C-alpha positions, 0 to 999 in steps of 0.5 A: 500500500503506497503512502499516497493511497493510505494518506488519501484514504485516511484524509477522506475518512477524516473529511467524512467525519467532519461532514457528518458533524457538520450535517448534524449541526445543519440538521438542528438549524431550522433556517438552513437552506435545503441542498442536495444530499450527496451519496456517502463517501464510505461504508461503515462496517460492523466493528467500526472499520470502513470501506472506501474507494479510489481509482477503481479500487476498494479499500478497508480502512481501520481508523483505530490502527491507522491501517488501509488494506486493499479489498480483493475481488474476483478478476472480472469484478476487478476489471469492471472497477478499473474501467469504471467512470465512477464507483458509488456507495448508495448506503453508508452502512453494511448489513449483517444478514444471516451472520454474513456482511453485505455492502452495496456498490454502484459501478458506472461505465460510459454508455458509448465509446464515441463521445460524439455519438448517441449517449456519448456522455451518458452512463450505464450503472450496475448495482453490486451486492458484495459479501465481505469475508476478511479482505475479500469481497464476492458479488452475490447479486447485481442488477442494472440501475441506470442507463442512458441507452435504455432511458431510465435513471434512479429517482432523485426525489425532485433533485433534493437528494442524490439519485443513489439514495433511491437504493435502500436496504430494507429490514422487514422483509430483508432486501433492497428497494430501488426506485427509478425515473423512467423517462416519459413516465409520470411516476417513479417505478419501484422494485424490491429484491428480497433476501431468501434462502441465502440469495437476493431475488426479484420479489416479483418472480 
């Protein structure tokens, strides 16, 4: 782990702590103007560690030991992460389900290799549900969540929140709720993926 990466991640974690404190202060001030709520910069894990990302790589951060370690993923996922335009965390906490820990990650790629063509500056985004096991992460479920080519995007609550907030953990029943804006449709489209028998499944099937 290079000193540059470790320094960057630790600075980002400190920044996240400051942002959280600032958000608490702002939340108690009635006169504060509304602003778009950004997606989390890290995911807090069970036990107090956190996961962050930089340059298409995932890292585990231990703020107590001041240690930063890379998260190892399968080769196919590693290639997708490295080729991505951005990596985003929809939720700032992991979920412990049946004694296994899961993290939500959205990986965005360019819609087209031709910047001047259709959707040249657009993006295609896929949600991955990673199961963590020590310093390894394995994808247990994935689903496309945004697409310029297919004309749908995550709902953004009329611009008041990051669109990635449209992806939520649910506790009863356990699963993942996703809300979309489908262009040309007057209302949001919502879908639930439940956790059944050790797997995430489309609840509608």
